[in-house]
N, C-alpha and C positions, 0 to 999 in steps of 0.2 A: 068812643074810639073803637071798641070791640065790634059795634054794629057796622061801622064803616069798613073795617077790615074784612068782616064777613061778606059784605056786599062786594068788595073788590075781588075776593077769592072766588066768589060765584061767577063773576064776570070773566075772570081769567081762565076758568076751567074749560069752557068750550073751545077756546083758542088753542089751549094746550093739547086737547084731544085731537084737534084738526092736524096739528103739527106731527103728532105721533102717527096718526093714520097715514099722513102723506109720506112720512119716512118709511113706514112699513111697505107702502105701495111702491116706492122707489126701489127698496131692497128686493121686493118680489120681482120687479121688472128686470133688475140686474141679474138675479138668479136665473130667470127664464131665458134671458139672452145668452147667459153662459151655457145653459143646457142646450140651447138651439144651435150654438156655434159648433161646426164640424171640425174634426181633426183631419188635416190633409198632410200626409207625410211625404216629403220628397224622397224619391228612390232613383238609384242608378239602374238603367235598363240597357239591354242589348236587343237588337232585332235579329232573328234567325235568318241566316243567309241561305241561298240555294245549296242543296247538298251536292258535294263533289262526286264526280263519276269515278275518280281515282283515289287511291290511298297510298300513303308512303310506308314502306317497310324499312325498318332500320335494325341492323344487327352489328354487334361489335366482334372484332377479331384482332389478331396480331399479324404484323408484317413478317413474312418469312421468305427465304430464298425458294425459288421454284424447285431447285435441285439441291438436296443435302446428301452428302456422302458420309456414311458411317465407316470409317477406315479401320481395318484391323490387320494383324500380321497373317501371312499365309502359312506360317508354321507355328508350332508350340514353343514356348520358352518363357524365361523370366525377364521382365523389363529391367534394364540397367540404366536407361536414360530416357527422359522426356524433355524434348527440346522446344516445345511450344506451350503457350498458355492461351486461355480463352481471350479472344479479341485480336490475336496475332494474325497478320496477313501472311499467306503462303503462296508460293508459285510452284509450277511443276518441277519436281526433282528435289524440293526441300525435304530434309530428313525431319520427321516429326517425333519419332521415338526409336529406341533400339532395344533388342533383346540379346541375351548372352549368346555369342556365336561359337563358344568353345567346342561344343559337341559337333556342330556342323563343320567346323574347320577340321576336326579329326576325321569326319566322314569324307572330306575332300582328300585328305592324305591317304586314307584307305582305298578310295576309288582310284587315286593316281597310281598306287602300288599295283592294284589289280590290272590296270591298263598296261603298265610296264611289263608285267608278267605275261599278259596276253600278247603283247607285241613280240616278246622273245619266243613265245610258242609259235606264233605265225612264222617267224623267221626259220625256226627249226623244221616245221612241217613243210615249208616251202622248199627247203633244200632237199628234203626226202622226196617231194613230188617231182622236182626237176631230175633227180637221179633216176627215179622210176621211169620218167619219160625217155631219158637217154637209153636205158637198158631195154625198154620196150621197142625203141626204134631200131636197135641192133639185134633184136630177137633174143636177147639174153635173159629177159624176164617176161612172165606171162602178162596178159592184159589185166587180169584180176589184181595184180600187185599195183599196177598204175592206177586202177580205179580206187583201190584202198587208200593210196597216197593222196589222190585228189580229194577224196571224201574227208580225210583227216585235215587237209589244208582248209577246205571250206568251213569245217567246224571251228577251226582255230580263228579264222577270220570273223565268223559270227560271234565267237566269244570276245574277240577284241572289240567289235562294234558295240556289244553289250556293255563292256567295261567302259568304253568311251562315253556312252549315254549315261551310265551311272555317275561318272565323274562330272559331266555337265549338270546333272541333276543336283549333285552335292554342291557344286559351285553356285548354282541358282539359290539353293537354300541358305548359303552364306550371305548372298545378296539380300535375301528376304528378311534377314535379321534387322535390316533398316526399313522402317515404315516411312514411305515417301508420299508426298502429295502428287496428285495426277493433274490438277488444274488450279487456276487462280481462284482464291477464295479467302474466307475468314474462318478462323476456328470458333465454333459456337459451343462446343462441349468437350469435356475430357472425362472418359469413363474408366480409365485405369491409370495407375501411377507406378513409380519406381518400386521394385521389390515384388510386384504382383506377378504371379504366374498366369499366363493367358493361353487359351487354346487358339487354334487356327480359326480365323473368321470372327473372333470375339471383338466387338467394337471397342476401340481405344480412343480415337479422336473423331469428332464430327466436324466436317468442313462444309460451310455454305458456299456454294459455287457462285462466283460473280455473274451478273447478268440479270435476267428478268426476276422481279419480285412479285409476290402475290399475298393476298390476305385470305386466311382460312376462317370461315364462319360456320356456325351450326344453325341450321334452319329447321324449325318444327314441321311436321308433316302437313299442318294446316296451310302453310305458305310455300311448300316446296314446289308446287306446280307453277309458281310465278318465276322460278329460276330455271332458265334453259341456257345451254352453252351458246355463247355469242351475245347474250343479253347485255346491254350497256347499263352500268350503274355508276353512282357517284361515291367516291371514297373521300372521307374527311379524316382528319388526324387530331387527336386530343392535344398533341404537343404544339400544334399551330392551327388555330381556327381559320386562318386565312388560306391555308393550303388545302385545295380541293382538286382531285384528279378524276378523270374519266377512266373507269375500269371496265373490264369485260369478264363475264362468267366463263371460266375456262373448263371447269370440270364439276359435275354434280354426282355425288355418290349414288350408286345403284341400290343401296340398301341402308336402312337406318342403323345407327349405333345401338347395340342391344342394351346399353346402360342408360343413355340419355334419351333414346328414341328420337334423335335428331339426325338430319342428313348433313354431311360435310360438303360444303360448297367452296370452291377455290376461285378467287377473283384475281385475274392478272392486272398488274399495274404498269403504266408506262415508266420508262427509265427517268428517274428524277433524283438528283443527289441529295435532296432534302429528306427523302424517305429512307429511314434507317431500319435495319433488321431489329425486330422486337417491339417496334412502335405499336401503340394501340390505335386501331383504325375503326371507323364506323362506316359501314356499307349501307347506302340508301338506294332503294329501288322502287319504282312506281308499279302499282298493281291495280287491277280493276276492282271496283267495289261490288261485292256480291249482294249487298243491300245498301240502300240509301241512308247514309248517316249524316246527322247534323251535329255541329259542335257548339258547346256552351262552356262558359268559364266554370271552373270547379266551385267557385263561390256561389254560383246560381243553383247548385244542387242542394236539396234539403231532404229530410226524412219526416214522414208522417205515418204513424201506425205501421212501422216497419216497411213502408213503401217509399221508393224514391220519387220525389216530386219536384216540380219547379213552380214558381209563382208567375203566372201569366197576367198581363195587364190588358183589360178591356179598354181600348182607346176611346170608345164612345162614352162609356160611363166613368172612366177614370178610376176603376176599381181593380183589385187583384183577386185572383182565384187560384186555388191549389189545383195542379194538373199533374196526374201520374205520368211517369216516363219510364222507358226501358233502357237501362244503361248498357251500351255495347262494350266500351273499353275506356280506361283512363289513359290519357295521352299527356305528353309534356306540355301541350297547349291548353288542356282542359279535359272535358268529358265528351265522348262520342255517344250520341243518343240514337238508338235504333228505331224507337217508336214513341209516339206521344207528342211530337212537335212537327211543325211544317214551316216552310219558308214564309216569312212575314210575321210570324208570332213574335210578340214583345215579351221578354222574360226579365224578371228582376235579377240583376247581376250581383247585388250586394245587400247585406242586411236582411237576409231571408228570415232570421230568427225573430224579427219584429213584425212580420207579416201575419195578418189574420184575414179570414174570408170576408170579401166585400169591403176591405179597407180602402178608403179614398187615398189616392196617391197623386203626386205631381212628378212628371217624368223629367229625368235629367240624363244627359249622355247623348250618344249618336241617334238613338231611336227617337228621342224627344225632338231633336232638330229635324229629322225626317218627317215626323208627324206634323210639326209646325209648317214645314214646306208644303205638305199635302193640303193643310187647311188653307194656306195662302192661295194655292192654285185653285182650290174650290171657290174661294171668295172672288177671285178675278173672273172666273167663268160666270158667276152669278151677276156680276156687274155688266 
């Protein structure tokens, strides 16, 4: 029995060895196939379009009245009443504020008394002059007496005229104790209140005059050459995205603000009831490109060794390569590139963190469709 089992084991050994060898061979082939298989990563790409010859400038500002009046009293005094608040509409003749008129009313009484005394003086010297004329006509008085009487009369008349002017001035000052509006408008600011003593000319109320409105923007010196009086611009409003008006540059400051180093530019707006004072507006103007810039999505920009790069796709080889670029500016739509890309280049638009040099990729997105169309056209021509 033991002999037969031994013979059986010897016969089975070669077969077992063959099975093991075959299994190892199959495992080696599978491993080799796994090593040979390439990784092809699908990527979203965009194709660089032709650079635009123009660029859009955008600056924010606030809507204001073209004319604003800082109204103040023409005399000194203590404010006793303020009759308007911010937002009130006013018309010519409306009283905005008052100051204490007591002292000025006393001045009127004093001027009136002076005028009355001057009138009496004129009457007295007029009688003297007439008497001197009669005596001189009858040769009862010398001519010098007549001349003296005439001179006294003229002086009295002059004094009366002066007193009359002083009375009118005092009466005007009483009227000036009421601060009145000159034109139709809306109160936009109040700078003084009841109980405050103000000097002549001190602003008390600011009134925005009805009529033309404008937007005041601050433009840096790099772009101020693009704004000239009469230039047409677009005005948009944050409160209503659908509201867009054509405006015109009305005025450009001749010098920069010493603090901000920007130039004040005023843009006139057409009359539209939807535009209210104080609204935030965005002014957009077209300007020529000093250099050809191409635009890419922000997600396409990457960093490598402190250098801004993008990953460009070689259409023939289907591989990606790091490409250094020079960034000009960041815009709401993406990134403006000044150097490093040209129209027709295909750039990886997303997933740049997974890219490596010479990585095989499969295109997706608009550029992939354009590439497929180009391949189809080439195939048709070969047929």
